[in-house]
C-alpha positions as CSV (number, residue, x, y, z in Angstrom):
1,M,104.7,95.0,78.1
2,V,102.7,97.1,75.7
3,D,100.7,98.6,78.6
4,A,103.9,99.4,80.5
5,A,105.4,101.1,77.4
6,R,102.2,103.2,76.9
7,H,102.3,104.2,80.6
8,R,105.9,105.3,80.2
9,R,105.1,107.5,77.2
10,V,102.2,109.1,79.1
11,F,103.9,109.5,82.5
12,L,106.5,112.2,81.8
13,P,104.1,114.5,79.9
14,V,101.6,114.3,82.7
15,L,104.2,115.2,85.2
16,G,105.3,118.1,83.0
17,A,101.8,119.2,82.6
18,L,101.3,119.2,86.4
19,S,104.3,121.5,86.8
20,A,103.1,123.8,84.0
21,L,99.7,124.0,85.6
22,A,101.3,125.0,88.9
23,W,103.1,127.8,87.1
24,V,99.9,129.0,85.5
25,A,98.1,128.9,88.9
26,L,100.9,130.9,90.5
27,W,100.8,133.4,87.6
28,A,97.0,133.8,87.9
29,W,97.1,134.0,91.7
30,A,99.8,136.8,91.6
31,R,97.5,138.9,89.4
32,T,94.5,138.8,91.7
33,P,93.8,141.0,94.7
34,Y,94.9,138.1,96.8
35,G,98.4,138.0,95.4
36,R,99.7,139.5,98.6
37,Y,99.1,136.1,100.3
38,M,102.0,134.7,98.3
39,D,104.2,137.6,99.3
40,H,103.5,137.8,103.1
41,G,101.4,140.9,102.7
42,D,98.8,142.0,105.3
43,W,96.8,138.8,105.6
44,T,94.1,140.2,107.9
45,A,93.6,143.7,106.4
46,S,90.6,142.9,104.1
47,G,88.9,140.4,101.9
48,P,87.9,136.7,102.5
49,A,91.1,135.9,104.4
50,A,90.4,138.7,106.9
51,F,86.9,137.3,107.4
52,L,88.2,133.8,107.9
53,C,90.8,135.0,110.4
54,R,88.0,136.4,112.5
55,V,85.6,133.4,112.5
56,V,88.1,130.5,112.5
57,P,89.5,129.6,116.0
58,A,93.1,131.0,116.1
59,G,92.4,132.3,112.6
60,G,95.2,134.8,112.8
61,V,97.6,132.0,112.8
62,V,95.8,129.1,111.1
63,V,94.4,131.0,108.0
64,P,97.7,132.6,107.0
65,A,99.6,129.3,107.5
66,A,97.0,127.5,105.4
67,L,97.0,130.0,102.6
68,Y,100.8,130.2,102.6
69,G,101.0,126.4,102.7
70,V,98.9,126.2,99.5
71,A,101.1,128.8,97.8
72,W,104.3,127.0,98.9
73,I,103.0,123.6,97.6
74,L,102.3,125.2,94.3
75,M,105.8,126.7,94.2
76,S,107.2,123.3,95.1
77,I,105.3,121.6,92.3
78,A,106.4,124.3,89.9
79,M,110.0,124.8,90.9
80,M,111.1,121.5,92.5
81,L,109.1,118.7,90.8
82,P,110.8,119.1,87.4
83,S,114.2,118.9,89.0
84,T,113.3,115.5,90.5
85,L,112.2,113.9,87.1
86,P,115.2,111.5,87.1
87,L,114.0,110.0,90.4
88,F,110.4,109.5,89.0
89,T,111.8,108.1,85.8
90,V,114.0,105.5,87.6
91,F,111.2,104.5,89.9
92,E,108.7,104.3,87.1
93,R,110.9,101.9,85.2
94,L,111.4,99.8,88.3
95,I,107.7,99.3,88.9
96,A,106.6,99.4,85.2
97,Q,105.1,95.9,85.3
98,R,103.1,96.4,88.5
99,A,99.3,96.9,88.3
100,D,99.5,99.5,91.1
101,R,102.3,101.6,89.6
102,K,100.1,104.8,89.2
103,R,99.3,104.7,92.9
104,L,102.9,104.1,93.9
105,L,104.1,107.0,91.7
106,T,101.4,109.2,93.2
107,L,102.6,108.3,96.7
108,L,106.2,108.9,95.7
109,G,105.2,112.4,94.7
110,A,103.1,112.9,97.8
111,G,106.1,112.0,100.1
112,Y,108.3,114.4,98.2
113,L,105.9,117.3,98.4
114,A,105.0,116.5,102.1
115,V,108.6,117.2,103.0
116,W,108.7,120.4,101.0
117,G,105.4,121.4,102.5
118,A,106.7,120.9,106.0
119,F,109.7,123.0,105.2
120,G,107.5,125.7,103.8
121,L,105.4,125.9,107.0
122,L,108.6,125.9,109.1
123,A,110.0,128.8,107.0
124,H,106.6,130.6,107.3
125,A,106.7,130.2,111.1
126,L,110.3,131.4,111.3
127,H,109.6,134.3,109.0
128,A,106.6,135.4,111.2
129,A,108.8,135.1,114.4
130,L,111.6,137.1,112.7
131,L,109.2,139.9,111.7
132,A,107.9,140.0,115.3
133,W,111.5,140.2,116.6
134,V,112.5,142.9,114.1
135,G,109.4,144.9,115.2
136,S,110.8,144.9,118.7
137,V,114.3,146.0,117.8
138,P,114.4,149.6,116.7
139,V,117.7,149.3,114.8
140,L,116.4,146.4,112.7
141,T,113.1,148.2,112.1
142,L,115.0,151.2,110.7
143,H,117.3,148.9,108.7
144,G,115.1,146.2,107.4
145,W,117.4,145.7,104.4
146,L,119.8,143.8,106.8
147,I,117.4,140.8,106.9
148,G,117.3,140.3,103.1
149,T,121.0,140.9,102.9
150,A,121.7,138.3,105.6
151,I,119.5,135.7,103.7
152,I,121.5,136.3,100.5
153,A,124.8,136.0,102.3
154,V,123.7,132.7,104.0
155,A,122.6,131.3,100.7
156,G,126.0,132.2,99.2
157,A,128.0,130.7,102.0
158,F,125.9,127.5,102.0
159,Q,127.0,126.9,98.4
160,F,130.4,126.0,99.8
161,S,129.2,123.7,102.6
162,A,129.9,120.0,102.8
163,L,126.2,119.4,103.6
164,K,125.2,121.0,100.3
165,H,127.4,118.7,98.3
166,L,126.5,115.6,100.3
167,C,122.8,116.2,99.6
168,L,123.5,117.1,95.9
169,D,125.3,113.8,95.4
170,K,122.3,111.9,96.7
171,C,120.0,113.9,94.3
172,R,122.4,113.3,91.3
173,T,122.3,109.5,91.7
174,P,118.6,108.5,91.6
175,L,119.3,104.9,90.6
176,S,121.5,104.1,93.6
177,F,119.1,106.1,95.8
178,V,116.1,104.0,94.7
179,M,118.1,100.8,95.1
180,E,119.2,101.9,98.6
181,H,115.7,102.8,99.9
182,W,113.2,100.7,97.9
183,R,112.6,97.3,99.5
184,G,109.4,96.3,97.7
185,R,107.6,95.5,101.0
186,S,104.6,97.5,102.3
187,Q,104.8,99.0,98.9
188,A,102.5,102.0,99.4
189,W,104.3,103.2,102.6
190,Q,107.7,102.4,101.1
191,A,106.9,104.6,98.0
192,F,105.8,107.5,100.3
193,L,109.0,107.1,102.4
194,L,111.1,106.9,99.2
195,G,109.7,110.3,98.1
196,A,110.1,111.7,101.6
197,H,113.7,110.6,101.9
198,H,114.5,112.1,98.5
199,G,112.7,115.3,99.6
200,L,114.8,115.5,102.7
201,F,118.0,115.5,100.6
202,C,116.4,117.9,98.1
203,V,115.6,120.3,100.9
204,G,119.1,119.8,102.3
205,C,120.7,121.0,99.1
206,C,118.2,123.7,98.1
207,W,116.8,125.2,101.3
208,A,119.1,128.2,101.2
209,L,118.3,129.0,97.6
210,M,114.6,128.6,98.3
211,L,114.8,131.1,101.2
212,L,116.0,133.7,98.7
213,M,112.3,134.0,97.8
214,F,111.9,135.8,101.2
215,A,114.6,138.3,100.1
216,V,113.5,138.9,96.6
217,G,109.7,138.4,96.9
218,A,107.8,135.2,97.2
219,G,105.4,136.3,94.5
220,S,108.0,137.1,91.9
221,L,107.5,134.5,89.0
222,G,110.7,135.7,87.4
223,W,112.8,134.9,90.4
224,M,111.0,131.6,90.8
225,L,111.9,130.6,87.2
226,L,115.5,131.6,87.6
227,L,115.9,129.8,90.9
228,A,114.1,126.7,89.5
229,A,116.5,126.6,86.6
230,V,119.6,127.0,88.8
231,M,118.5,124.2,91.1
232,A,117.6,121.9,88.3
233,I,121.0,122.5,86.7
234,E,122.8,121.9,89.9
235,K,121.0,118.7,90.6
236,N,120.7,117.1,87.2
237,L,123.3,118.2,84.6
238,T,126.8,116.8,84.5
239,W,128.3,120.3,84.7
240,G,125.9,121.4,87.5
241,R,128.6,120.8,90.2
242,R,130.7,123.5,88.6
243,L,127.9,126.0,89.1
244,S,127.9,125.9,92.9
245,A,131.0,127.9,93.6
246,P,130.4,130.7,91.1
247,L,126.9,131.0,92.3
248,G,128.1,131.2,95.9
249,V,130.6,133.9,95.0
250,T,127.9,135.8,93.1
251,L,125.5,135.8,96.1
252,L,128.2,136.8,98.6
253,A,129.3,139.6,96.3
254,W,125.6,140.7,95.9
255,A,125.3,140.8,99.7
256,A,128.5,142.8,100.0
257,L,127.3,145.3,97.5
258,L,124.0,145.7,99.4
259,V,126.0,146.5,102.5
260,A,128.3,148.9,100.8
261,S,125.3,150.8,99.3
262,Q,123.8,151.3,102.7
263,V,126.9,152.5,104.6
């Protein structure tokens, strides 16, 4: 019992420190000459990434995806991991007496981040395809603002969707979620799947807000902090459900103002 209590006192600060370290890494990375890799800059123009793109098979695709994947995982740790602390807390209490609890908690986090990492790579691929399409359509090339405005409008509209609120309800009830998905058999795999299942619902409620990073700049720490705070409030605070509609209206109004300023 003493060991379990000591572990509980240490666990949350360690998780908080991991998120803080991710923020520091993002801040430091953004201030290096390679900060453009966070912001979909010209990956192959110069520097080590350009060299790797030339020497690695299919480097023009693999290297940018790998670098962006690292940046996205850091963003996920910094922005999303704090918002899922209730899940970790519930699960940690459930397995507090187990000798392998540290490994299970690590696998829970690995499953959660694996889903966010997969979503990040999918978003990267779609972004690359979108840029290629825009380059082939003269109207969009001349009016690139339409893409960012469309992302903002989609994020605003999604705030009112049934899917958003279904996924939020799953995220807001970590105890029932753990009891529904944790069977205690094949513990390592079950812990990973528990994190992955929760990650799917987390992506389901937050994907549109995360895509705003493509509209406002993936390397902007200020926007990251603001979006992380909004998503954490929506998911974890009792009054968070009252934030969804005003946020949706604000985003739709922002998109409308962008359109009005261009016509």
